[in-house]
N, CA, C and O atoms as a GROMACS GRO file, in nm:
protein
  224
    1MET      N    1   0.095  -0.127   0.001
    1MET     CA    2  -0.010  -0.006  -0.020
    1MET      C    3   0.088   0.124  -0.026
    1MET      O    4   0.183   0.121   0.052
    2ALA      N    5   0.077   0.217  -0.094
    2ALA     CA    6   0.152   0.345  -0.098
    2ALA      C    7   0.130   0.442   0.014
    2ALA      O    8   0.025   0.447   0.076
    3TYR      N    9   0.221   0.508   0.035
    3TYR     CA   10   0.174   0.651   0.124
    3TYR      C   11   0.100   0.752   0.054
    3TYR      O   12   0.082   0.753  -0.068
    4VAL      N   13   0.044   0.862   0.162
    4VAL     CA   14  -0.012   0.941   0.101
    4VAL      C   15   0.004   1.080   0.189
    4VAL      O   16   0.036   1.071   0.307
    5ILE      N   17  -0.010   1.161   0.150
    5ILE     CA   18   0.026   1.286   0.152
    5ILE      C   19  -0.111   1.372   0.230
    5ILE      O   20  -0.195   1.398   0.144
    6GLY      N   21  -0.141   1.408   0.334
    6GLY     CA   22  -0.243   1.484   0.378
    6GLY      C   23  -0.214   1.642   0.411
    6GLY      O   24  -0.104   1.699   0.406
    7ASP      N   25  -0.352   1.703   0.447
    7ASP     CA   26  -0.363   1.823   0.396
    7ASP      C   27  -0.277   1.938   0.505
    7ASP      O   28  -0.277   2.062   0.501
    8SER      N   29  -0.218   1.857   0.584
    8SER     CA   30  -0.119   1.934   0.715
    8SER      C   31   0.002   1.961   0.627
    8SER      O   32   0.089   2.028   0.684
    9CYS      N   33   0.026   1.929   0.516
    9CYS     CA   34   0.174   1.925   0.405
    9CYS      C   35   0.202   2.065   0.437
    9CYS      O   36   0.102   2.136   0.453
   10VAL      N   37   0.330   2.126   0.451
   10VAL     CA   38   0.359   2.274   0.460
   10VAL      C   39   0.444   2.291   0.352
   10VAL      O   40   0.522   2.386   0.354
   11GLN      N   41   0.444   2.179   0.215
   11GLN     CA   42   0.516   2.196   0.094
   11GLN      C   43   0.686   2.275   0.137
   11GLN      O   44   0.728   2.388   0.114
   12CYS      N   45   0.739   2.175   0.197
   12CYS     CA   46   0.877   2.197   0.221
   12CYS      C   47   0.985   2.131   0.105
   12CYS      O   48   1.086   2.178   0.053
   13GLY      N   49   0.924   2.017   0.092
   13GLY     CA   50   0.981   1.934  -0.013
   13GLY      C   51   1.078   1.822   0.021
   13GLY      O   52   1.140   1.759  -0.065
   14ALA      N   53   1.087   1.804   0.134
   14ALA     CA   54   1.175   1.734   0.208
   14ALA      C   55   1.153   1.564   0.204
   14ALA      O   56   1.238   1.478   0.221
   15CYS      N   57   0.989   1.546   0.172
   15CYS     CA   58   0.965   1.439   0.128
   15CYS      C   59   1.036   1.416  -0.004
   15CYS      O   60   1.119   1.326  -0.006
   16ALA      N   61   1.014   1.484  -0.110
   16ALA     CA   62   1.048   1.463  -0.262
   16ALA      C   63   1.194   1.434  -0.252
   16ALA      O   64   1.241   1.344  -0.322
   17ALA      N   65   1.279   1.511  -0.163
   17ALA     CA   66   1.430   1.517  -0.170
   17ALA      C   67   1.469   1.362  -0.118
   17ALA      O   68   1.575   1.312  -0.156
   18GLN      N   69   1.383   1.293  -0.034
   18GLN     CA   70   1.454   1.178   0.036
   18GLN      C   71   1.367   1.036  -0.063
   18GLN      O   72   1.397   0.918  -0.043
   19CYS      N   73   1.302   1.062  -0.126
   19CYS     CA   74   1.208   0.931  -0.182
   19CYS      C   75   1.312   0.871  -0.302
   19CYS      O   76   1.361   0.950  -0.383
   20PRO      N   77   1.336   0.760  -0.306
   20PRO     CA   78   1.429   0.715  -0.354
   20PRO      C   79   1.410   0.665  -0.482
   20PRO      O   80   1.496   0.649  -0.569
   21ALA      N   81   1.234   0.629  -0.488
   21ALA     CA   82   1.172   0.585  -0.636
   21ALA      C   83   1.146   0.714  -0.698
   21ALA      O   84   1.127   0.712  -0.819
   22GLU      N   85   1.143   0.840  -0.629
   22GLU     CA   86   1.108   0.951  -0.718
   22GLU      C   87   0.972   0.964  -0.762
   22GLU      O   88   0.928   0.986  -0.875
   23ALA      N   89   0.905   0.947  -0.641
   23ALA     CA   90   0.734   0.917  -0.670
   23ALA      C   91   0.666   1.016  -0.621
   23ALA      O   92   0.544   1.006  -0.615
   24ILE      N   93   0.740   1.148  -0.569
   24ILE     CA   94   0.650   1.255  -0.522
   24ILE      C   95   0.698   1.386  -0.602
   24ILE      O   96   0.807   1.418  -0.650
   25SER      N   97   0.584   1.445  -0.598
   25SER     CA   98   0.593   1.589  -0.682
   25SER      C   99   0.523   1.690  -0.626
   25SER      O  100   0.459   1.663  -0.524
   26GLU      N  101   0.520   1.826  -0.680
   26GLU     CA  102   0.465   1.915  -0.594
   26GLU      C  103   0.336   1.924  -0.674
   26GLU      O  104   0.330   1.937  -0.796
   27GLY      N  105   0.226   1.916  -0.582
   27GLY     CA  106   0.073   1.965  -0.664
   27GLY      C  107   0.047   2.116  -0.647
   27GLY      O  108   0.125   2.206  -0.617
   28ALA      N  109  -0.068   2.119  -0.671
   28ALA     CA  110  -0.122   2.236  -0.649
   28ALA      C  111  -0.141   2.314  -0.497
   28ALA      O  112  -0.145   2.437  -0.488
   29ASP      N  113  -0.148   2.256  -0.425
   29ASP     CA  114  -0.149   2.285  -0.276
   29ASP      C  115  -0.090   2.213  -0.196
   29ASP      O  116  -0.102   2.256  -0.081
   30LYS      N  117  -0.023   2.112  -0.204
   30LYS     CA  118   0.070   2.012  -0.106
   30LYS      C  119   0.140   1.907  -0.232
   30LYS      O  120   0.121   1.897  -0.354
   31TYR      N  121   0.217   1.846  -0.147
   31TYR     CA  122   0.296   1.758  -0.242
   31TYR      C  123   0.202   1.626  -0.248
   31TYR      O  124   0.108   1.592  -0.176
   32GLU      N  125   0.254   1.571  -0.348
   32GLU     CA  126   0.175   1.454  -0.396
   32GLU      C  127   0.234   1.313  -0.437
   32GLU      O  128   0.317   1.324  -0.527
   33ILE      N  129   0.211   1.176  -0.391
   33ILE     CA  130   0.294   1.056  -0.415
   33ILE      C  131   0.201   0.979  -0.508
   33ILE      O  132   0.088   0.933  -0.488
   34ASN      N  133   0.277   0.977  -0.611
   34ASN     CA  134   0.232   0.877  -0.739
   34ASN      C  135   0.233   0.734  -0.660
   34ASN      O  136   0.339   0.698  -0.607
   35ALA      N  137   0.108   0.645  -0.650
   35ALA     CA  138   0.111   0.530  -0.583
   35ALA      C  139   0.166   0.433  -0.704
   35ALA      O  140   0.227   0.340  -0.650
   36ASP      N  141   0.167   0.425  -0.797
   36ASP     CA  142   0.209   0.352  -0.903
   36ASP      C  143   0.366   0.317  -0.878
   36ASP      O  144   0.421   0.208  -0.892
   37VAL      N  145   0.427   0.448  -0.835
   37VAL     CA  146   0.576   0.471  -0.844
   37VAL      C  147   0.612   0.452  -0.705
   37VAL      O  148   0.720   0.394  -0.688
   38CYS      N  149   0.547   0.486  -0.598
   38CYS     CA  150   0.577   0.426  -0.476
   38CYS      C  151   0.626   0.287  -0.428
   38CYS      O  152   0.574   0.182  -0.465
   39VAL      N  153   0.727   0.294  -0.346
   39VAL     CA  154   0.777   0.148  -0.296
   39VAL      C  155   0.773   0.090  -0.166
   39VAL      O  156   0.835  -0.006  -0.120
   40ASP      N  157   0.660   0.194  -0.098
   40ASP     CA  158   0.607   0.170   0.032
   40ASP      C  159   0.737   0.116   0.131
   40ASP      O  160   0.742   0.008   0.189
   41CYS      N  161   0.850   0.235   0.130
   41CYS     CA  162   0.971   0.216   0.202
   41CYS      C  163   0.942   0.311   0.337
   41CYS      O  164   0.996   0.268   0.439
   42GLY      N  165   0.875   0.419   0.350
   42GLY     CA  166   0.824   0.502   0.430
   42GLY      C  167   0.918   0.626   0.452
   42GLY      O  168   0.893   0.712   0.537
   43SER      N  169   1.037   0.630   0.361
   43SER     CA  170   1.141   0.745   0.400
   43SER      C  171   1.069   0.837   0.413
   43SER      O  172   1.061   0.893   0.522
   44CYS      N  173   1.000   0.875   0.309
   44CYS     CA  174   0.916   1.003   0.313
   44CYS      C  175   0.835   1.056   0.457
   44CYS      O  176   0.824   1.173   0.495
   45ALA      N  177   0.796   0.963   0.508
   45ALA     CA  178   0.710   1.003   0.615
   45ALA      C  179   0.797   0.996   0.737
   45ALA      O  180   0.743   1.009   0.847
   46ASP      N  181   0.945   0.976   0.727
   46ASP     CA  182   1.061   0.954   0.851
   46ASP      C  183   1.075   1.092   0.840
   46ASP      O  184   1.073   1.145   0.951
   47VAL      N  185   1.089   1.178   0.736
   47VAL     CA  186   1.175   1.321   0.742
   47VAL      C  187   1.047   1.434   0.737
   47VAL      O  188   1.063   1.556   0.739
   48CYS      N  189   0.949   1.383   0.731
   48CYS     CA  190   0.840   1.483   0.714
   48CYS      C  191   0.836   1.574   0.851
   48CYS      O  192   0.856   1.511   0.954
   49PRO      N  193   0.815   1.703   0.862
   49PRO     CA  194   0.846   1.771   0.983
   49PRO      C  195   0.680   1.810   1.021
   49PRO      O  196   0.632   1.842   1.130
   50ALA      N  197   0.625   1.796   0.910
   50ALA     CA  198   0.463   1.794   0.974
   50ALA      C  199   0.402   1.718   1.004
   50ALA      O  200   0.293   1.733   1.060
   51GLU      N  201   0.465   1.592   0.972
   51GLU     CA  202   0.384   1.462   1.020
   51GLU      C  203   0.255   1.416   0.930
   51GLU      O  204   0.162   1.347   0.972
   52ALA      N  205   0.271   1.474   0.779
   52ALA     CA  206   0.167   1.483   0.713
   52ALA      C  207   0.154   1.344   0.621
   52ALA      O  208   0.050   1.338   0.554
   53ILE      N  209   0.233   1.248   0.613
   53ILE     CA  210   0.248   1.141   0.540
   53ILE      C  211   0.217   1.027   0.588
   53ILE      O  212   0.306   0.986   0.663
   54SER      N  213   0.108   0.938   0.576
   54SER     CA  214   0.097   0.794   0.635
   54SER      C  215   0.081   0.714   0.546
   54SER      O  216   0.112   0.742   0.430
   55GLU      N  217   0.015   0.566   0.592
   55GLU     CA  218   0.004   0.486   0.482
   55GLU      C  219  -0.130   0.485   0.467
   55GLU      O  220  -0.205   0.511   0.561
   56ALA      N  221  -0.173   0.453   0.340
   56ALA     CA  222  -0.301   0.476   0.246
   56ALA      C  223  -0.417   0.351   0.341
   56ALA      O  224  -0.533   0.333   0.304
   0.00000   0.00000   0.00000
């Protein structure tokens, strides 16, 4: 199951920089994770300062 980014995202980009699969991109109002590319490693959740990332 892929991870998702919630509304508490502060758009800092830490998750995108950490993602080994390059599955995270900047969306209109928050970063977004492409579930088809996500390898479910949790690296993004570990570095998120807003704790906005969780498993779907």
